[in-house]
C-alpha positions as CSV (number, residue, x, y, z in Angstrom):
1,M,9.4,29.0,-9.6
2,F,7.5,25.8,-8.8
3,E,4.3,26.1,-6.9
4,Y,2.2,23.3,-5.5
5,R,-1.5,23.9,-5.8
6,L,-3.4,22.3,-3.0
7,L,-7.2,22.1,-2.8
8,R,-8.8,21.8,0.6
9,L,-12.3,20.3,0.7
10,D,-14.2,21.1,3.9
11,L,-16.9,18.4,4.0
12,S,-18.6,20.0,7.1
13,E,-19.5,23.0,5.0
14,W,-19.3,21.6,1.5
15,K,-16.8,24.3,0.6
16,A,-13.5,24.4,-1.2
17,R,-10.5,26.7,-1.0
18,E,-7.2,26.7,-2.8
19,E,-3.8,27.0,-1.2
20,V,-0.5,27.4,-2.9
21,L,2.5,25.9,-1.2
22,P,5.9,27.7,-1.6
23,E,8.7,26.1,-3.5
24,S,10.8,25.9,-0.2
25,I,8.4,23.3,1.2
26,I,8.6,21.2,-2.0
27,R,12.4,21.4,-1.9
28,K,12.3,19.8,1.5
29,Y,9.6,17.2,1.0
30,L,9.0,16.9,-2.8
31,G,5.3,16.0,-2.8
32,G,3.3,12.8,-2.3
33,R,4.4,10.8,0.7
34,G,6.9,13.3,2.0
35,L,4.6,16.3,1.8
36,G,1.8,14.3,3.3
37,A,3.9,13.3,6.3
38,Y,4.9,16.9,6.9
39,L,1.3,18.3,6.6
40,A,-0.1,15.4,8.7
41,L,2.4,16.0,11.5
42,K,1.6,19.7,11.5
43,E,-2.2,19.6,11.1
44,I,-3.6,16.4,12.6
45,P,-4.0,16.9,16.4
46,P,-2.2,14.4,18.6
47,H,-4.0,11.3,20.0
48,I,-7.3,11.9,18.2
49,S,-9.4,9.0,16.9
50,P,-8.7,8.2,13.3
51,F,-12.5,8.5,12.8
52,S,-12.6,12.0,14.2
53,P,-13.6,14.8,11.8
54,E,-10.2,16.4,12.8
55,N,-8.4,13.6,11.0
56,K,-7.5,14.5,7.4
57,I,-6.8,12.6,4.2
58,Y,-4.1,14.0,1.9
59,I,-4.4,12.8,-1.7
60,L,-1.2,14.0,-3.3
61,T,0.9,13.9,-6.5
62,G,4.5,14.7,-6.9
63,P,6.5,17.0,-9.2
64,L,7.0,14.2,-11.8
65,T,3.4,12.8,-11.8
66,G,1.8,13.1,-15.2
67,T,5.0,14.2,-16.9
68,A,6.1,12.6,-20.2
69,A,8.7,10.6,-18.3
70,F,8.3,7.0,-17.2
71,E,5.9,5.2,-14.9
72,T,4.6,8.6,-13.5
73,G,0.9,7.6,-13.2
74,R,0.7,7.4,-9.5
75,Y,-0.5,9.3,-6.4
76,H,-0.1,8.9,-2.7
77,V,-2.6,9.0,0.2
78,V,-1.7,10.0,3.8
79,G,-3.7,10.2,7.1
80,K,-3.9,8.8,10.6
81,S,-4.5,5.1,10.2
82,P,-7.5,3.4,11.8
83,L,-5.7,0.1,11.6
84,T,-2.4,1.1,13.3
85,G,-3.2,4.3,15.1
86,I,-0.1,5.9,13.6
87,L,0.6,7.6,10.3
88,G,-0.9,5.6,7.5
89,D,-0.2,6.0,3.9
90,S,-0.7,4.2,0.6
91,N,0.2,4.4,-3.0
92,S,-1.8,3.6,-6.2
93,G,-1.3,3.6,-9.9
94,G,-3.7,3.6,-12.8
95,Q,-4.7,7.0,-14.2
96,F,-5.9,9.1,-11.2
97,G,-2.6,10.8,-10.3
98,P,-2.1,12.5,-13.7
99,W,-5.7,13.4,-14.1
100,L,-5.7,15.1,-10.7
101,R,-2.9,17.3,-11.9
102,F,-4.6,17.9,-15.2
103,S,-7.7,19.0,-13.4
104,G,-5.9,22.0,-12.0
105,Y,-4.5,20.8,-8.6
106,D,-1.5,18.9,-7.4
107,G,-3.2,17.6,-4.3
108,V,-6.5,17.5,-2.4
109,V,-7.0,17.5,1.3
110,I,-10.2,16.0,2.7
111,E,-11.2,17.8,5.9
112,G,-14.1,17.7,8.4
113,A,-17.1,15.4,7.9
114,S,-20.3,15.6,5.9
115,D,-23.7,14.9,7.5
116,E,-24.7,12.9,4.4
117,P,-22.9,11.0,1.7
118,V,-21.1,13.2,-0.8
119,W,-18.9,13.0,-3.9
120,V,-16.9,15.8,-5.5
121,S,-15.9,16.6,-9.1
122,I,-13.0,18.8,-10.2
123,V,-13.0,19.8,-13.9
124,D,-10.4,22.3,-15.1
125,G,-10.3,23.9,-11.6
126,E,-14.0,24.0,-11.1
127,V,-15.1,22.2,-7.9
128,E,-18.6,20.9,-7.3
129,F,-20.1,18.9,-4.4
130,H,-22.7,16.2,-5.3
131,P,-25.1,14.3,-3.0
132,A,-24.1,10.6,-3.0
133,K,-26.9,9.0,-1.0
134,R,-27.9,6.8,-4.0
135,L,-24.3,5.6,-4.3
136,W,-23.9,4.7,-0.7
137,G,-23.7,1.0,-0.2
138,K,-22.8,0.4,-3.8
139,G,-19.7,-1.2,-5.2
140,V,-16.8,0.5,-6.9
141,V,-17.7,-0.6,-10.4
142,H,-21.3,0.6,-10.2
143,T,-20.2,3.9,-8.6
144,E,-17.8,4.7,-11.4
145,K,-20.4,3.8,-14.0
146,V,-23.0,6.2,-12.4
147,I,-20.5,9.1,-12.0
148,R,-19.2,8.8,-15.5
149,R,-22.8,8.9,-16.8
150,E,-23.5,12.0,-14.7
151,M,-20.3,13.8,-15.8
152,K,-21.0,12.9,-19.4
153,T,-17.6,11.2,-19.6
154,P,-18.2,7.6,-20.7
155,S,-14.7,6.9,-21.9
156,E,-12.4,5.4,-19.2
157,H,-9.5,7.0,-21.0
158,V,-10.8,10.5,-20.1
159,G,-10.8,11.6,-16.5
160,S,-10.5,9.3,-13.5
161,I,-12.4,8.4,-10.4
162,L,-11.3,7.7,-6.8
163,S,-13.9,6.0,-4.6
164,I,-14.6,3.8,-1.6
165,G,-16.7,0.7,-1.5
166,P,-19.0,-0.7,1.2
167,A,-16.0,-1.8,3.2
168,G,-14.9,1.8,3.7
169,E,-18.4,3.1,4.2
170,N,-18.8,0.6,7.1
171,L,-15.5,1.6,8.6
172,S,-13.6,-1.6,8.0
173,R,-10.1,-1.0,9.2
174,I,-8.8,-3.0,6.2
175,A,-10.6,-1.1,3.6
176,A,-8.9,0.3,0.5
177,I,-9.3,3.5,-1.4
178,M,-9.9,2.5,-5.0
179,N,-9.4,4.2,-8.4
180,D,-10.0,3.3,-12.0
181,K,-12.1,0.4,-10.6
182,Y,-9.3,-2.1,-10.0
183,R,-6.4,0.0,-8.5
184,A,-6.0,0.3,-4.8
185,A,-4.3,2.6,-2.3
186,G,-4.8,-0.4,0.0
187,R,-2.6,-0.4,3.0
188,T,-3.4,1.0,6.5
189,G,-7.2,1.3,6.0
190,L,-7.5,4.9,5.0
191,A,-10.7,4.2,3.1
192,A,-12.4,3.9,6.5
193,V,-11.4,7.5,7.3
194,L,-13.2,8.6,4.1
195,G,-16.1,6.5,5.1
196,S,-16.3,8.2,8.5
197,K,-16.4,11.5,6.6
198,K,-19.2,10.2,4.3
199,F,-17.0,10.9,1.3
200,K,-17.8,8.5,-1.5
201,A,-15.8,9.6,-4.6
202,L,-13.7,12.1,-6.4
203,F,-13.9,12.7,-10.1
204,V,-11.1,14.6,-11.8
205,K,-10.6,15.8,-15.4
206,G,-9.0,18.7,-17.1
207,S,-6.5,20.0,-19.7
208,R,-3.9,21.7,-17.5
209,K,-0.4,21.4,-18.9
210,I,2.4,20.4,-16.6
211,E,5.0,23.1,-16.9
212,L,8.7,22.1,-17.2
213,A,11.7,24.4,-16.7
214,D,13.6,22.9,-19.6
215,K,11.5,20.7,-21.8
216,E,14.2,19.5,-24.2
217,R,16.6,18.5,-21.5
218,F,13.8,16.8,-19.6
219,R,12.8,14.8,-22.6
220,A,16.4,13.7,-23.3
221,E,17.0,12.7,-19.7
222,S,13.7,10.8,-19.6
223,K,14.7,8.8,-22.7
224,K,18.0,7.8,-21.0
225,V,16.2,6.4,-17.9
226,M,13.4,4.9,-19.9
227,K,16.0,2.9,-21.9
228,K,17.6,1.6,-18.7
229,I,14.2,0.5,-17.3
230,S,12.8,-1.1,-20.5
231,E,16.0,-3.2,-21.0
232,H,16.3,-4.5,-17.5
233,S,15.6,-8.2,-17.1
234,I,13.1,-7.7,-14.2
235,S,11.1,-5.2,-16.3
236,E,10.9,-7.8,-19.0
237,A,9.7,-10.5,-16.6
238,L,7.1,-8.3,-15.1
239,G,5.8,-7.5,-18.6
240,K,5.6,-11.1,-19.5
241,Y,4.1,-12.7,-16.4
242,G,3.2,-9.7,-14.1
243,T,4.0,-9.5,-10.4
244,A,2.9,-13.1,-10.0
245,V,6.1,-14.2,-11.7
246,L,7.3,-14.2,-8.1
247,V,5.1,-17.0,-6.9
248,N,7.4,-19.8,-8.0
249,I,10.5,-17.9,-7.2
250,I,9.6,-17.1,-3.6
251,N,8.2,-20.6,-3.1
252,A,11.5,-22.1,-4.3
253,H,13.3,-20.1,-1.6
254,G,11.0,-21.5,1.1
255,A,9.8,-18.0,1.9
256,F,6.2,-18.2,0.5
257,P,4.0,-17.9,3.7
258,T,1.6,-20.7,3.7
259,K,-1.3,-21.6,6.1
260,N,-1.1,-18.4,8.1
261,W,2.7,-18.3,8.2
262,T,3.1,-21.8,9.6
263,R,5.0,-23.0,6.5
264,G,7.3,-21.6,3.8
265,T,6.2,-23.6,0.8
266,F,2.9,-24.3,-1.0
267,E,2.5,-27.5,-2.9
268,K,0.1,-25.9,-5.3
269,A,2.3,-22.8,-6.0
270,F,2.5,-23.4,-9.8
271,E,-1.3,-23.6,-10.1
272,I,-1.6,-20.1,-8.8
273,S,1.5,-18.6,-10.5
274,G,1.9,-15.9,-13.0
275,E,2.9,-18.5,-15.6
276,Y,-0.4,-20.5,-15.0
277,L,-2.4,-17.3,-15.1
278,A,-0.9,-16.3,-18.4
279,E,-1.6,-19.8,-19.8
280,K,-5.2,-20.2,-18.6
281,Y,-7.0,-16.9,-17.8
282,L,-5.0,-13.9,-19.3
283,V,-6.9,-11.6,-21.6
284,S,-4.2,-8.9,-22.0
285,N,-1.5,-7.0,-20.3
286,K,-2.1,-3.4,-19.0
287,G,-0.1,-0.6,-17.5
288,C,-0.7,2.6,-15.6
289,W,-0.6,6.0,-17.3
290,G,2.7,6.3,-19.3
291,C,3.9,2.8,-18.3
292,I,6.5,1.0,-20.4
293,I,6.5,-2.2,-18.2
294,Q,2.8,-3.1,-18.5
295,C,2.9,-5.4,-15.4
296,S,-0.9,-5.5,-14.7
297,R,-2.9,-8.5,-15.8
298,V,-6.4,-8.4,-17.3
299,A,-8.1,-11.8,-16.7
300,K,-11.4,-13.5,-16.7
301,V,-13.1,-16.8,-15.8
302,D,-15.6,-17.8,-18.5
303,K,-17.7,-20.3,-16.7
304,G,-18.3,-22.3,-13.6
305,P,-18.9,-21.4,-10.0
306,Y,-16.1,-18.7,-10.0
307,R,-17.2,-17.0,-13.3
308,T,-15.7,-13.5,-13.3
309,P,-16.0,-10.7,-15.9
310,V,-13.0,-9.2,-17.5
311,S,-11.1,-7.3,-14.8
312,E,-7.6,-6.4,-13.7
313,G,-5.6,-8.7,-11.5
314,P,-4.9,-10.6,-9.4
315,E,-1.4,-9.5,-8.5
316,Y,1.3,-11.4,-6.6
317,E,0.2,-10.2,-3.1
318,S,-3.4,-10.9,-3.8
319,I,-2.7,-14.4,-5.1
320,W,-0.6,-15.2,-2.1
321,S,-2.8,-13.7,0.6
322,M,-6.0,-15.2,-0.7
323,G,-4.3,-18.3,-2.0
324,A,-1.4,-20.0,-0.2
325,N,-2.0,-18.2,3.1
326,T,-5.5,-19.7,3.3
327,L,-4.5,-23.0,1.4
328,I,-6.7,-22.1,-1.6
329,G,-4.9,-23.5,-4.6
330,N,-7.7,-22.7,-7.2
331,L,-6.7,-19.7,-9.3
332,E,-10.3,-19.3,-10.6
333,A,-11.5,-18.8,-7.0
334,I,-8.7,-16.3,-6.4
335,I,-9.6,-14.3,-9.5
336,K,-13.2,-14.2,-8.2
337,L,-12.1,-13.2,-4.7
338,N,-9.8,-10.5,-6.2
339,Y,-12.7,-9.0,-8.2
340,L,-15.0,-9.0,-5.1
341,A,-12.3,-7.4,-2.9
342,N,-11.8,-4.6,-5.5
343,D,-15.5,-3.9,-5.9
344,L,-16.2,-3.9,-2.2
345,G,-13.1,-1.9,-1.5
346,F,-10.6,-4.1,0.5
347,D,-6.9,-4.2,0.8
348,T,-6.2,-7.8,-0.4
349,I,-3.1,-8.2,1.8
350,S,-4.9,-7.4,5.0
351,L,-8.1,-9.3,3.8
352,G,-6.2,-12.5,3.1
353,N,-4.3,-12.4,6.4
354,T,-7.5,-11.7,8.3
355,M,-9.2,-14.7,6.7
356,A,-6.2,-16.9,7.4
357,V,-6.4,-15.9,11.1
358,L,-10.1,-16.7,11.1
359,M,-9.4,-20.2,9.6
360,E,-6.8,-20.8,12.3
361,L,-9.2,-19.6,15.0
362,Y,-11.9,-21.9,13.6
363,E,-9.5,-24.9,13.6
364,K,-8.5,-24.1,17.2
365,A,-12.1,-23.8,18.3
366,R,-12.9,-27.2,16.9
367,K,-9.9,-28.7,18.7
368,G,-10.8,-27.1,22.0
369,E,-7.8,-24.8,21.9
370,L,-9.7,-21.5,22.3
371,P,-11.4,-20.4,25.6
372,K,-14.8,-22.1,25.6
373,E,-16.9,-19.0,25.7
374,K,-14.9,-17.5,22.8
375,A,-15.3,-20.7,20.7
376,E,-19.1,-20.7,21.3
377,E,-19.3,-17.0,20.2
378,L,-17.2,-17.7,17.1
379,F,-19.5,-20.6,16.0
380,N,-22.6,-18.4,16.6
381,L,-21.2,-15.5,14.6
382,L,-20.2,-17.8,11.8
383,E,-23.8,-19.0,11.4
384,D,-23.8,-21.4,8.4
385,I,-20.2,-20.7,7.3
386,E,-17.4,-23.2,7.9
387,P,-14.1,-21.4,7.2
388,E,-11.9,-24.5,6.9
389,W,-8.5,-24.3,5.3
390,G,-8.8,-24.1,1.5
391,N,-12.6,-23.4,1.6
392,A,-12.9,-20.8,-1.2
393,D,-16.7,-20.8,-1.1
394,A,-16.6,-19.8,2.6
395,F,-14.1,-17.1,1.8
396,I,-16.4,-15.6,-0.8
397,Q,-19.2,-15.4,1.7
398,L,-17.0,-13.9,4.3
399,V,-15.9,-11.1,1.9
400,W,-19.5,-9.9,1.7
401,R,-20.1,-10.3,5.4
402,T,-17.0,-8.4,6.2
403,A,-17.9,-5.5,3.8
404,Y,-21.3,-5.1,5.4
405,R,-20.2,-6.1,9.0
406,H,-22.8,-8.9,9.2
407,G,-22.3,-11.5,11.9
408,I,-18.6,-12.6,12.0
409,G,-18.0,-9.8,9.5
410,D,-18.2,-7.3,12.3
411,K,-15.1,-8.9,13.8
412,T,-13.2,-9.6,10.6
413,A,-13.7,-6.0,9.4
414,E,-11.4,-5.0,12.3
415,G,-8.4,-6.7,10.7
416,A,-6.2,-9.6,11.8
417,M,-4.7,-8.2,15.0
418,R,-8.0,-7.2,16.6
419,L,-9.7,-10.4,15.4
420,A,-7.1,-12.6,16.9
421,E,-7.0,-10.6,20.2
422,Y,-10.8,-10.7,20.5
423,F,-10.9,-14.4,20.4
424,G,-8.0,-14.9,22.8
425,S,-5.3,-16.0,20.3
426,P,-3.2,-12.9,19.6
427,E,-0.3,-15.0,18.4
428,S,-2.4,-16.0,15.4
429,A,-2.1,-12.5,13.8
430,I,1.0,-11.9,11.8
431,H,1.5,-8.2,11.8
432,V,3.9,-5.4,12.7
433,K,2.5,-2.4,14.4
434,G,-1.0,-3.6,13.5
435,L,-0.4,-3.8,9.8
436,E,-0.6,-7.3,8.3
437,L,2.5,-8.6,6.6
438,P,2.9,-9.1,2.9
439,A,4.1,-12.2,1.0
440,Y,7.8,-12.8,2.1
441,D,8.7,-14.8,5.1
442,P,11.7,-13.2,6.9
443,R,12.7,-16.6,8.2
444,G,13.6,-17.4,4.6
445,I,14.7,-13.9,3.5
446,N,16.4,-12.6,6.6
447,S,16.9,-9.0,5.5
448,M,13.1,-8.6,5.4
449,A,13.2,-9.1,9.1
450,L,14.8,-5.7,9.4
451,S,12.7,-4.2,6.6
452,Y,9.4,-5.3,8.3
453,A,10.3,-4.4,11.8
454,T,11.5,-0.9,11.1
455,S,8.8,0.1,8.6
456,N,7.1,3.3,9.7
457,R,3.6,2.3,8.6
458,G,3.8,-1.2,10.0
459,G,4.4,-4.5,8.2
460,C,5.4,-3.5,4.7
461,H,7.7,-4.7,1.8
462,L,7.5,-1.3,0.1
463,R,9.5,0.7,2.6
464,A,12.6,-1.5,1.8
465,Y,12.2,-4.3,-0.8
466,A,15.2,-6.3,0.5
467,V,13.9,-9.2,-1.7
468,S,15.7,-7.3,-4.6
469,F,19.2,-8.1,-3.3
470,D,18.5,-11.3,-1.2
471,V,16.6,-13.0,-4.0
472,L,16.7,-11.2,-7.3
473,G,20.3,-10.0,-7.2
474,V,19.7,-6.3,-7.5
475,P,22.0,-4.4,-7.2
476,E,24.0,-7.6,-6.3
477,K,23.1,-11.0,-4.9
478,Y,23.3,-12.0,-1.3
479,D,22.6,-15.2,0.5
480,P,19.0,-14.8,1.8
481,V,19.5,-16.8,5.0
482,K,23.1,-15.7,5.8
483,I,23.5,-12.8,8.2
484,D,25.5,-10.1,6.5
485,M,25.9,-6.6,8.0
486,R,26.1,-5.0,4.6
487,K,22.4,-5.7,4.2
488,V,21.6,-3.2,6.9
489,E,23.1,-0.4,4.8
490,L,21.1,-1.5,1.8
491,V,17.8,-1.6,3.8
492,K,18.5,1.9,5.1
493,Y,19.4,3.1,1.6
494,Q,16.2,1.6,0.1
495,Q,14.1,3.2,2.9
496,D,15.5,6.6,2.0
497,Y,15.5,6.1,-1.7
498,F,11.9,4.8,-1.7
499,S,10.8,7.8,0.3
500,V,12.0,9.9,-2.6
501,I,10.2,7.6,-5.2
502,D,6.9,7.8,-3.3
503,S,7.2,11.6,-3.1
504,L,8.0,12.3,-6.7
505,V,5.5,10.2,-7.2
506,V,6.7,7.4,-9.6
507,C,6.6,3.6,-9.7
508,K,8.9,1.5,-7.5
509,F,9.4,-0.9,-10.3
510,N,11.7,1.8,-11.8
511,T,14.1,1.1,-8.9
512,F,15.3,-2.3,-10.2
513,A,17.1,-0.4,-13.0
514,T,17.7,3.0,-11.4
515,D,19.2,4.6,-8.3
516,H,18.6,8.0,-6.7
517,N,21.1,9.7,-9.0
518,D,19.0,9.0,-12.1
519,Y,16.3,11.4,-10.8
520,V,18.7,14.4,-10.2
521,P,18.8,15.6,-13.9
522,L,15.0,15.0,-14.2
523,L,14.3,17.3,-11.3
524,Q,16.8,19.8,-12.4
525,S,15.2,20.1,-15.8
526,A,11.6,19.7,-14.6
527,L,11.8,22.3,-11.7
528,G,14.8,24.3,-12.5
529,W,16.7,23.1,-9.4
530,D,20.1,23.2,-11.2
531,D,22.0,23.0,-7.9
532,L,20.3,19.8,-6.8
533,T,22.7,16.9,-6.0
534,G,22.3,13.2,-5.5
535,D,23.3,13.6,-1.9
536,E,20.6,16.2,-1.2
537,L,18.0,14.0,-2.8
538,L,18.9,11.1,-0.6
539,T,18.9,13.4,2.4
540,I,15.3,14.4,1.5
541,G,14.4,10.8,1.7
542,E,16.1,10.4,5.0
543,R,14.2,13.5,6.3
544,I,10.9,12.0,5.2
545,Y,11.6,8.7,6.9
546,N,12.5,10.5,10.2
547,L,9.4,12.7,9.9
548,E,7.1,9.6,9.7
549,R,8.8,8.1,12.7
550,L,8.1,11.3,14.6
551,F,4.4,10.8,14.1
552,A,4.5,7.5,15.9
553,V,6.7,8.9,18.7
554,R,4.2,11.7,19.2
555,E,1.3,9.2,19.4
556,G,3.3,7.3,22.0
557,H,3.3,4.0,20.2
558,G,4.3,2.4,16.9
559,Y,8.0,3.0,17.1
560,Q,8.9,-0.3,18.7
561,D,10.7,-2.3,16.1
562,T,10.0,-6.0,16.4
563,L,8.3,-9.0,14.7
564,P,5.5,-11.4,15.6
565,K,6.2,-14.1,18.0
566,R,5.6,-16.8,15.4
567,L,8.4,-15.5,13.2
568,L,10.8,-15.0,16.1
569,E,10.3,-18.3,17.9
570,E,8.8,-20.9,15.5
571,P,11.3,-22.3,13.0
572,L,10.1,-23.0,9.5
573,P,9.2,-26.7,9.2
574,D,9.9,-27.0,5.5
575,G,11.8,-25.7,2.5
576,P,15.4,-24.3,2.1
577,A,15.0,-22.3,5.3
578,K,13.8,-25.2,7.4
579,G,14.7,-24.8,11.0
580,L,15.3,-21.1,10.9
581,T,13.6,-18.2,12.7
582,A,14.0,-14.4,12.1
583,K,15.2,-13.8,15.7
584,E,19.0,-14.1,15.1
585,A,18.9,-11.8,12.0
586,L,16.8,-9.1,13.7
587,E,18.9,-9.1,16.8
588,A,22.1,-8.7,14.7
589,Y,20.8,-6.1,12.3
590,L,18.7,-3.7,14.5
591,P,21.5,-2.1,16.6
592,R,23.5,-1.3,13.5
593,F,20.4,0.1,11.9
594,Y,19.8,2.4,14.8
595,E,23.4,3.5,14.6
596,L,23.2,4.4,10.9
597,R,19.9,6.2,11.5
598,G,20.9,8.2,14.5
599,W,18.1,6.7,16.5
600,E,17.9,5.4,20.1
601,N,15.5,2.6,20.7
602,G,13.5,3.5,17.6
603,I,13.4,7.3,18.4
604,P,15.3,9.9,16.4
605,K,17.9,11.7,18.4
606,P,17.7,15.5,18.6
607,E,21.0,15.9,16.8
608,T,19.6,13.8,14.0
609,L,16.6,16.1,13.6
610,K,18.9,19.1,13.5
611,R,21.1,17.6,10.8
612,L,18.0,16.9,8.7
613,G,16.4,20.4,9.2
614,L,13.6,19.1,11.4
615,E,14.2,21.4,14.3
616,E,10.6,22.5,14.4
617,F,9.7,19.0,15.6
618,E,12.4,18.5,18.2
619,Y,9.8,19.0,20.9
620,I,8.5,15.5,20.2
621,V,11.7,13.8,21.3
622,R,12.6,16.1,24.2
């Protein structure tokens, strides 16, 4: 009988209590993202401010996290997002997920709010609250160093730390929850929720053994799947050049968003690519706990104005958002920016998009294209900074000011959408449902139009990575600019399958070589669910996806599925997709998507909820 051990931390009282969830709940939602969505919809009151003490943060693992399988070193975070106002969630690798389970618990819920900064340690089931006033205002690297010294655990291979930086403390809506110094649960700004609760960090360590129903079968099934993953060509490419192997590939397809999404190609793409990183700045490869792919880069810049110590990254999304999107073609500067973003605690996708918006606003203000009073206010807030396109030094200064909300930083800390709206140019922010878009232009990869528009957490490539079939040919190759209705089924399948992946919790890079059926024997042998089928597992994913959508429906917004005006109305001026917008594809795909989902205008129908066993939430759509 599988039991999920949940630890609830009441920050208002500095008290902890354990709760054991029955196996029936795990059978319906698995763990991680699915369990978080279920608990959030039940426990977070409707329409509250994300910064209310009534909001909660769920830090959750899944039934495969920390097992001796493959790429199982991940955890998932869920809560009401201060960036989007709907259900926010994010996923991170490194070591934290397994060490959380080893500490004695499968998940932690952060509730209430402390009057003063606090951090918490969990060691073999023992919970202790610690004052964190001396850590408040400090970066992630310093915070981890101090906590490890205090816990007498200097080795970074023993135990793990989750924390927030100054960005989260100062309630930046684009702040990331960090772990293992350089790993980020970045999307949707949930670090700001922890900041509002005065929660600085969580240290976990322990020796708990993960129980398996049939160890020998689990080991044998793991080896089969591990072989498929390790031998796949994409796994090999990721190991050789990291995620930034995509820079040249996506740029060649004309879908590499450049100059705040006004172009699809960047002339300096190679100079910020994974190949160039490997040649000039790579120290070593690195992977998360139990990883066989080793996609992470460890890099450094030895000298010059962008000198940076040995640290992890930058990854593809960070290179794009802080590079091509702002016209910065200097990889040394991007490495420096990535280090600062990690230490101060930012989501690099949102940060880069926000700075690209600021650069566009600055350009418009100088041309007289902003309302006069807004232009004057912008110049005053900028003080001595001139955020021109490609100005890396200005970007570096702006990262600091955003983290501490100094001057213009008070506006950029709000994210791209609010920044653009405040200065009277809402069309400058490229977002869906308030969440800034990642590095694939749907005008050049048209299935991403549907993926972005229908993502439950806002603009996201990790709800359905349609790039896999439109560009990489997995499971088969499609023309990225041709409308093909088969793509709709693939997007829906990925959304359901990835819901399962995020709930188990394992790495999405597994999915290039696997499908949902590969996880059936693993769960059968791990949990004793001998009657589990592939169809049931995919239905669990569909249930989770509908559950997340219900949160948005309940809040009264965030279920409208569309794209930014720029992507719908402004054709790409360059590259293979020149002359194309995303409008035709979205208009073709969306009705069929709703038909497959059993939704009407973005809202699940009552009969769909009944079919998925979500009757308790039918009141939301009645």
